C-alpha positions in Angstrom: 72.1 95.7 106.4 72.6 96.9 102.8 71.3 94.9 99.8 74.0 92.7 98.2 74.4 92.4 94.5 72.9 88.9 94.7 69.9 90.2 96.5 69.4 92.8 93.7 69.7 90.0 91.2 67.1 87.9 93.1 64.8 91.0 93.3 65.1 91.6 89.6 64.4 88.0 88.7 61.3 88.0 91.0 60.0 91.2 89.5 60.6 89.9 85.9 58.6 86.8 86.7 55.8 88.9 88.3 55.7 91.1 85.2 55.2 88.0 83.0 52.6 86.6 85.3 50.7 89.0 87.7 49.7 86.0 89.9 53.3 84.9 90.4 53.9 84.9 94.2 56.9 85.0 96.5 55.9 81.5 97.6 56.1 80.3 94.0 59.6 81.9 93.7 60.7 80.3 96.9 59.4 76.9 95.7 61.3 77.3 92.5 64.5 78.1 94.5 63.7 75.2 96.9 63.8 77.4 100.0 61.5 78.7 102.7 59.4 81.7 101.6 59.7 83.5 104.9 63.6 83.3 104.7 63.5 84.5 101.1 61.2 87.4 102.1 63.7 88.4 104.8 66.5 88.3 102.3 64.7 90.4 99.8 63.8 92.9 102.5 67.5 93.1 103.5 66.7 91.7 107.0 68.9 88.7 106.5 72.2 87.9 104.7 72.2 85.2 102.0 74.2 82.1 103.0 77.0 81.3 100.6 75.5 77.8 100.0 72.2 79.4 98.9 74.0 81.8 96.5 75.6 78.7 94.8 72.3 76.7 94.7 70.1 79.6 93.7 72.6 80.8 91.1 72.5 77.4 89.4 68.7 77.3 89.5 68.7 80.8 87.8 71.0 79.5 85.1 74.1 81.5 86.1 77.5 80.4 85.0 80.1 79.2 87.5 82.0 82.4 87.0 78.9 84.5 87.8 78.2 82.5 90.9 81.9 82.9 92.0 81.6 86.6 91.6 78.5 86.9 93.7 80.0 84.6 96.3 83.1 86.7 96.5 81.0 89.9 96.8 79.4 88.5 99.9 82.8 88.6 101.7 83.4 92.3 100.9 82.3 94.4 103.9 79.8 97.1 103.3 80.8 100.8 103.7 79.4 101.0 107.3 81.3 98.0 108.4 84.5 99.3 106.8 84.0 102.7 108.5 83.4 101.0 111.9 86.5 98.8 111.4 88.6 101.8 110.6 87.4 103.7 113.7 88.0 100.6 115.8 91.6 100.4 114.5 92.1 104.1 115.0 91.0 104.1 118.6 92.7 100.9 119.5 96.0 102.3 118.1 95.5 105.4 120.2 95.0 103.3 123.3 98.0 101.1 122.6 100.2 104.1 121.9 99.4 105.6 125.3 100.2 102.3 127.0 103.4 101.5 125.1 105.0 104.9 124.3 106.5 106.6 127.4 106.9 109.9 125.4 103.3 110.8 126.4 104.1 110.6 130.1 107.5 112.3 129.7 105.7 115.3 128.1 103.2 115.4 130.9 106.0 115.1 133.5 108.1 117.8 131.9 105.1 120.1 131.4 104.5 120.1 135.1 108.2 120.7 136.0 109.9 124.0 137.0 111.8 125.5 134.2 109.6 123.8 131.5 110.0 125.2 128.0 107.1 124.7 125.5 109.6 123.7 122.8 109.6 120.2 121.2 113.4 120.3 120.8 113.9 121.1 124.5 111.3 118.4 125.5 113.0 115.8 123.2 116.4 116.6 124.7 115.1 116.3 128.3 113.2 113.1 127.5 116.2 111.5 125.7 114.3 110.9 122.5 113.8 112.4 119.1 111.9 115.5 118.1 109.8 113.3 115.8 108.8 111.0 118.7 107.8 114.0 120.8 105.8 115.6 117.9 103.8 112.3 117.4 103.1 112.0 121.2 102.3 115.7 121.5 99.8 115.4 118.5 98.1 112.5 120.3 97.8 114.3 123.6 96.3 117.3 121.7 93.9 115.0 119.8 92.8 113.3 123.0 92.3 116.8 124.5 94.7 115.9 127.4 96.7 118.9 126.5 96.1 122.2 124.8 98.5 124.8 123.5 97.2 128.3 124.3 97.5 131.1 121.7 100.5 132.5 123.7 102.2 129.1 123.2 101.8 127.8 126.8 101.0 124.1 127.2 98.1 123.4 129.5 97.3 119.9 130.8 93.8 118.5 131.2 94.2 115.5 133.4 91.6 116.3 136.0 94.3 115.9 138.8 97.3 118.2 139.5 99.6 115.5 140.7 99.3 112.0 139.2 101.9 109.4 138.6 102.6 107.6 135.4 100.1 104.8 136.0 97.3 107.3 136.9 98.1 109.3 133.8 97.7 106.2 131.6 94.5 105.3 133.4 93.1 108.7 132.7 94.3 108.8 129.1 92.7 105.4 128.4 89.4 106.6 129.9 89.6 109.6 127.5 90.3 107.3 124.6 87.2 105.2 125.5 85.1 108.4 125.9 86.1 109.8 122.5 85.7 106.4 120.8 82.2 106.2 122.3 81.4 109.7 120.9 82.5 108.2 117.5 80.1 105.3 118.0 82.9 102.7 118.7 83.3 100.6 121.8 87.0 100.2 122.7 88.2 98.3 125.7 91.8 99.5 126.0 94.4 97.1 127.5 94.6 97.1 131.2 97.8 98.5 132.6 98.5 95.3 134.5 98.5 93.4 131.2 101.4 95.4 129.8 
């Protein structure tokens, strides 16, 4: 857990008091703030978050204005960089899973790629699938990102589903497993929706 701005302010206040009086202790600082010294120690060592009520009470004891206290309180609600990154990753992988479940273009690409007379051309695929080229391009990009399909240097499309003949439900199951595996590589746990819940 990263140190919040208020933790930094507490640390600076404690250090300033110690500089004035070498014998000033953490227990004395905790007593001044009317809190438990072990809790304060954990907060200063970044092992524990500061409760909002404590920010308000301690801010008043330290002579802060209402506006300063409000600013520190608001800052506690802003997620740190690691939390933001994890949230973005979770959103990304959840979106990938939901797209596989809800957009049939992925399956139509797979189905057509296995058919006789297949042409590795997005316009042809869109025409056969009865959708737009843009929809096929988005689905194709996702299949490539998920490594369920690759385009060889000669332009051929090669599927990586682990099974030659699978139906739409099996394709989705395998695709969702791949999403979960790639998310785990990214350090995110994603539980894609079950097909029966669609």
